[in-house]
N, C-alpha and C positions, 0 to 999 in steps of 0.2 A: 407513519409507517415505521415499524421497527425492523432494523437490519442487524444481523449478527455475522460474526466471522470466527474462525477457529485458527489457532496457531499451535504448531507442534514443534518441539525442540528436542534434539538428542545430542548428548555430548557436553563438553565443557564450553566455556565462552569463546575461546580462540579457535579451536578446531571443530566445534560443534556445527550443526546445520539444522535448519528448520524449514517448515513450509507453512504457507498461509492459504486458507480457503474461505471464500465468502459465500454467504447464503445464496446470492444470485447465481453463483457458479462462474462469474467473470474471472475471479482468481480461483484456480483449482490447483492446489499444491504448488503455489508459486514459491520458488526458492528464496530463502534469505539466510545470511550467515554473517560472521565477523567480516569476511572479505567483501561482501556486497555492501556492508555498512561503512567500513572504514578504509578499505584498501582498493577496491575495484578489481578488475581483471577476471571477475566471475559473473556469469549471467544470473541476475536475480534482482530483488528489490530490497528496500530497507524502510524502517518506520518513517524516516524523514521524507522520503520520496512519496510515500502514501499520503502523509499529511499535506505535503505540498500539492499533490494532485487534488485532494479534497478541497483545499482552500481555493485553488485556481478555478476549479469547477463551480464552486459557489459564487465566486467573484464574477465570472463571466456570465453566469445566469442572472445575477443581480443587475449587472450593467445592461444586459439585453432587456430585462423587464423594465428598467428605468428608461431606456431609450424608446421603447415601444409603448410606454404608458400603460403597461399591463396592470 
């Protein structure tokens, strides 16, 4: 299965803002910015959080399959 996502960024690195949208629609214009990545205090996500979620999702599925003998 092939999945895609789109990212849009406006402005410079520190004051700019962007949004992320996934093909599934689960993320729809999710906010990301310098603040969400490095400072906090603003609602939104960052690349590291998305990678961490992907890794933990794969890991928990693999453990479940291993435990159930799938």
